[in-house]
N, C-alpha and C positions, 0 to 999 in steps of 0.2 A: 217145917221142913219136907220137900220130900230126903228120904232117904236115897243117897244115891249108890247107893251095894244095889238095894231094889232095880234100881235103874240099870246099872248092869246085866245083872244078873237075867234081868227078863231078855236081853236078845241071847240068851243061849237056852232059857226053861223058860217055861210057862210057871207062873207063881197061883197059887191060889191067893185068898183075899187071908186066911191063916197063918200060912205062909210067909204073907207080907210083914203080917203084924209082928211074926214070932221074930223076923228080922229086924224088925223097929225094936223089940224089946232087948235086942242086945247092944244097941247104942247109944243105951241112954247116961253110962258113966261116960263124959267126955272132958277134954281139957283145951283152952287154947294156948298155942304158942304164938309167941313172935316169927319175924323170918330171921333166916340164920341162924336158929335153934336147933341145939341135939334132942331127935326123940330119943334113941336110946343109942349106947357110943359100944363103938369094938370091944368086946371083953367083957359087956354087963350081961348078965342074967335076963334072958329075958322073962317078963313077967305076964303079958297079956298080948293078943294081938292088936297090932295097930292099923285102927283103918280111916283112912282121913276122907271128911265127910265136905269141909271147906279146904281152899288154895293145894299149894305146889307143893311135895316135898320129894326128896330121892334118898335114894340108894348111896353111900359111899364108902372109896378106901382112901384112907390118907396116908403115905409116906413118910418118914421121921423125918424127912427134908422139908416137909410140907408141904409136897404136891399130892394134888385130889385128883382122882378117879370117878366121875358120876356112873353108875353103873346102870341105875334104873330111874325116872324119873317118876312118880307118882300123883295122881289126879283126884279128885273127888271118887266115892266109888271102891276105887282100890285098896287092897287089904295087904296090909304090909306081911307077907308071908302067913297064911292060913295057919298053918300047924307050926311057927316057929318055938313052940314051946316046947316043943320036944328035944331041944336044943341045950346043952348046958352054957353055953356063953355063946353071945353074937361073936360074930367072925366079921360083920361090916357094920358098918354107924348108918342110922337112919335122921338124917336131917333137915329140916323146914326147908324151902326158896322162898316161901313166903308165908305170911301171917298164916296161920292153919288152926283150923278143929277137927280135933282127930277123938275118933272113940277105942276108948281100953276096951278091949273084948276078953272075957278071961278063957278062960281051959277050959273050965266046965259049962259055961257058955256056948260054947265049940259044940264041944260032946254033947251037950242035951239037945242042939238043934239040929245039929247032923243024925243023932241017931232018934227025932221025932218026924225027920223028914228027910227022903231018899233024895228025893229032885232038889232040896238045897245042899245033901253031902255031895250026889253029881256037880252039882256049880263050883262049889268050893274045889272041886277036882279039878274043874277045868279051869277055875283063876289061875292057878298053881301050874298048868302043862300053859296056858297063852303066857304068861308071866315068863316062861322057860323060852318059849316061842319067841316073844319079844327081842330074848336074850342072844338069842340065837341072830337075830336078823340084828342084833346094833354089835354082835361080833363080826358078822362079815360086813357090816359097812366102815366099823376101825381097822379092817385088812384090807377089802377091795373098794370098796366105792370110791369115789373122787368124793372132792369137797365139796363141790355146789350136789353132788348127787348123796353124801351121806346126809347136809343138812336139810334138802328138799324133802328125803326119806323118814328125817325126822319130822317134819310138819308135817308132813300126810301121815302118818301116824298117831299124832298127837292129836290131829283135828279131827280123826274119827273114834279116836278112843272119847275125846270129849263130845264128840256128837251123840254117841253111844247112852252119855248121858242127862245129856238134853242141855249140855253148852256149849252151844253154839248158836248163831246169828246169820242164817243165809248161808254166805261166803267167809264169816270174821268169826272167832273167837279170841277170847283171852288168852295174850301170851306175858304175863308178867317178868319170866326171868332173863338173865341179864345175858348177854355177849358173852361175858366170864364164865358164866356157868355151862351156856353151847361150848363154850371149848372145851374145859374139863368133861362134859359129855361126847361129844365128837372128838375128842386128842387133836385139836387144832389149836394153837395158838389164837389168844385177841385178836390179833390183827389179822388173821386167817380170818376167823372167823367172820371180819367184818369186810371184808375184802370180797369173801364168799355170798354173802348179803347184798352185794349192791351189785354182781353180778346175777343174782337172782331177782331183783328187784329193775337193771337194765333188760332184763329178758320178757319183762313181765309179766315174773307166774307167781311173787307175792307183792305185799306192800305192808310195810311192818312199820307203823306211826305207834308210837309209847308205846302203851301196854297191848295192843290190839292187831292180832294177822288178821291179814285180808288171802286168801287165795283165789284168784280171779275167775280161774278157770283150773279143776283139783285136777279133771282128766290127764293137764298137759304137765304138768307139776309132777306125775306119776310119771308119766312117761319119762320125762327128763331125769328122772331121780330113777326109775327101776324100781319102782313101787307097786307090789303086788300085793295087798292089803286081805289074802288067806290065814296070811297065818295069825292073822287077830282071833280066825275061827264067827265072826259073830252069825248066827241066826238066820236075821233077818236081811233083805237083802238090802246092802246098804254098798254097793258096787262102786266104785270110783266115779261112773257116768250117774247115777244117782245121786249121788254128794252134788256133782257139778252142773247140775240142773235144779238142786234145788233154792 
């Protein structure tokens, strides 16, 4: 299996073969979880960094009455907070959305690999900063974007993040999460999500069948969703027009 973390980081830094091998070594301790399982819960003591190798997961907060807000969606290659071990207790939960293969990366491994390679250390800092940038865009979506813009923006972002780790096929990608998950992430009811999806389909901006999302005209969806990919900070030229022409 190609390490998706290597694929992701190579969008931002050029890694040597030794650095790729070092990243491969830190993902040896893995575990498989089914869908809808907690990886770590709010209040737990974090013991390692969780790296998504396969599947989709999320960061979430749950209120006492059971209402849930999905704060982040994690895809293959994503590290769930590379320096989380500095915290005494988790202030949120991590859970799987689908079946996931997760690498448990220890604190000593993180410290060792970053001490040995300045490029890897910078890449991990980049990973944290881009995660913060994504969080800011989600906040803007929740506060200002219309429902169609909000959902379209999320589709554009997830497609580009999947494309960065080689998990798209032309204009299509796997999209295994439910309308309820989308509602929890976008602050919309399931009924509103359903209606918004119909609007995007009717406009010819997306096709969503089963577990596959197709974006026939990526630049058109970007324009309709007010999506500017610059916050993802990809080094390679992955402009909206380039994806749309792929």
